Phi, psi and omega in degrees: 000320178297321179295319177296318179297318178299316179298319178299315182292326184277340181303150181302326182299319182293317179295316178299319180295319179296317178297317178298319180295314180296315179297320178297319179295318178295320180294319178297322176297319179297316179295319178300317178295320178300314180293311184293318189260339184245312187276313186293324178302312176295323178297315178297321177297317179295333181263026176090041178059043179268129173260102186304324183294346181258008181271128181202164173238116179287132182266354180264004177084353179268159175259142178233147184298319181202182182295325179297317178294322178298312181295321180297322179283346181070024183283143176287143182204154170264110184265072185290337177294319177297321178297319178300314178301315181294323179295318178295319176302316180297316180297317179294315179299317178298319179294316180297317178295321176302314181293320179296317179293322178298314178295317179300314181297319180295317179294322181293324185270358179296132182272146176292148179300143180297141179297146180295146178295139180294145179248355180228167173224168181256133179291133181287344183268308185250355177067022176268152178279136177225157179301150180301324184281355184295137177262343182214142180289128178284350182266315186242351179083007181298132180260357179260056181262000000 
């Protein structure tokens, strides 16, 4: 059983999956940074200088100056602004993955160009190539081509 497990781990599929998982995690971090640092600030500005990551509903009935004060107090809260950021990250990541899979599928399904039609044939007598339209072999004179 240990030998089978070792074989499973060493197989190319397992390594490919691990590389894909690591690359996916790095890509998700990149998308999260894109949303948090590039997309959400202008969106918040357009919506009246709203910082979505700071939007929350305190469940203990108290008011807090900001999210840091809420977290410091350890108060329970519904942090819907963080959810909005995460939802936008998810949509962007989903769209990017959709586009990548679409391009991959298109590249995978591209057909090789059809082979060119032959322009010659082989003489049955001398095995030399002659044009398709030839009625007689120019090399051996065979008329049964």
